[in-house]
C-alpha positions as CSV (number, residue, x, y, z in Angstrom):
1,M,3.7,-25.3,-15.4
2,T,5.2,-28.7,-15.1
3,A,3.4,-31.8,-13.6
4,V,6.1,-32.2,-11.0
5,H,5.0,-30.5,-7.8
6,D,7.5,-30.0,-5.0
7,G,7.2,-26.8,-3.0
8,A,10.3,-25.0,-4.3
9,T,9.6,-25.9,-7.9
10,D,6.0,-24.7,-7.7
11,Y,7.0,-21.4,-6.2
12,Q,9.7,-20.8,-8.7
13,E,7.3,-21.5,-11.6
14,I,4.7,-19.2,-10.2
15,Q,7.3,-16.5,-9.5
16,E,8.6,-16.7,-13.0
17,S,5.2,-16.5,-14.7
18,A,4.2,-13.4,-16.6
19,D,1.0,-13.1,-14.6
20,F,2.9,-13.1,-11.3
21,Q,5.3,-10.4,-12.6
22,E,2.3,-8.3,-13.6
23,L,0.8,-8.8,-10.2
24,R,4.0,-7.6,-8.6
25,R,4.1,-4.6,-10.9
26,R,0.6,-3.6,-10.1
27,F,1.2,-3.9,-6.4
28,R,4.4,-2.0,-6.5
29,S,3.0,0.8,-8.7
30,F,0.6,1.6,-5.8
31,A,2.5,0.6,-2.7
32,F,5.8,2.4,-3.4
33,P,4.4,5.8,-4.3
34,M,1.9,5.7,-1.5
35,T,4.6,4.8,1.0
36,V,6.8,7.7,-0.2
37,A,3.9,10.1,-0.1
38,F,2.8,9.1,3.4
39,L,6.3,9.0,4.9
40,S,6.9,12.5,3.4
41,W,3.7,13.8,4.8
42,Y,4.5,12.3,8.2
43,L,8.0,13.7,8.1
44,L,6.6,17.1,7.3
45,Y,4.4,16.9,10.4
46,V,7.3,15.8,12.6
47,V,9.7,18.5,11.3
48,L,7.1,21.3,11.6
49,S,6.2,20.1,15.1
50,G,9.9,20.2,16.1
51,W,11.0,23.4,14.4
52,A,8.0,25.5,13.5
53,H,6.4,26.0,16.9
54,G,4.9,29.3,16.0
55,F,3.2,28.0,12.9
56,M,2.0,24.7,14.5
57,G,0.7,26.7,17.5
58,T,-1.4,29.0,15.4
59,K,-5.0,29.0,16.6
60,L,-7.6,28.2,14.0
61,L,-10.8,28.0,15.9
62,G,-11.0,28.2,19.7
63,N,-8.3,25.9,21.1
64,L,-8.0,24.1,17.7
65,N,-4.5,24.8,16.3
66,V,-2.6,23.8,13.2
67,A,-0.7,21.0,15.0
68,L,-3.9,19.3,16.1
69,V,-5.4,19.6,12.6
70,F,-2.2,18.1,11.1
71,G,-2.3,15.3,13.7
72,I,-5.9,14.4,12.8
73,L,-5.1,14.5,9.1
74,Q,-2.4,11.9,9.7
75,F,-5.2,9.5,10.8
76,V,-7.4,10.6,7.9
77,S,-4.7,10.0,5.4
78,T,-3.9,6.6,6.9
79,F,-7.5,5.5,6.5
80,L,-7.8,7.0,3.1
81,I,-4.7,5.1,1.9
82,A,-6.0,1.8,3.4
83,W,-9.4,2.4,1.6
84,L,-7.7,3.2,-1.7
85,Y,-5.5,0.1,-1.4
86,S,-8.6,-2.1,-0.6
87,R,-10.4,-0.8,-3.7
88,R,-7.3,-1.3,-5.9
89,A,-6.7,-4.8,-4.5
90,T,-10.3,-5.7,-5.2
91,T,-10.2,-4.5,-8.8
92,K,-6.6,-5.0,-9.9
93,L,-4.8,-7.5,-7.7
94,D,-7.4,-10.1,-6.5
95,P,-8.6,-11.1,-9.9
96,L,-5.1,-11.8,-11.1
97,A,-4.1,-13.5,-7.9
98,G,-7.2,-15.7,-8.2
99,K,-6.3,-16.6,-11.8
100,L,-2.8,-17.6,-10.7
101,R,-4.2,-19.7,-7.8
102,T,-6.7,-21.4,-10.1
103,E,-4.0,-22.2,-12.7
104,F,-1.7,-23.6,-10.0
105,E,-4.5,-25.7,-8.4
106,E,-5.5,-27.1,-11.9
107,D,-1.9,-28.0,-12.6
108,A,-1.5,-29.6,-9.2
109,R,-4.3,-32.2,-10.0
C-alpha cells in the first residue's frame, strides 16, 4: 500500500488487495448458498401453507400439526444459520479481516 492516505485511495487499495478478495470469496461462499437454501425452505413453507391445506393440517400429536412444526422449524433454521455464520466468521473471516486492518493501520503510520 502507498504512503499517501486519503479515504478513497485507501479504500481502493484495500479492495484491490488479494487478502480482501479472499475475504469476499470466503464470505460469499457461505452467504449466497445459505441465502438460497433458506429462501427456498421459506418459500416451500409458504407454498405448502397456501396450496396444500390437507397436508399442512395433518395432525401429528394432539393439536400439533405439520404447519406448526414447519413454522417452528423456520425459527430453528434461522438460529442455526446465524450460529453457523458466527462460527465461520470467527474462524475464517475475522482473522483475515484483522490482518487487513493491521496492515492498513501500520501503513497509515
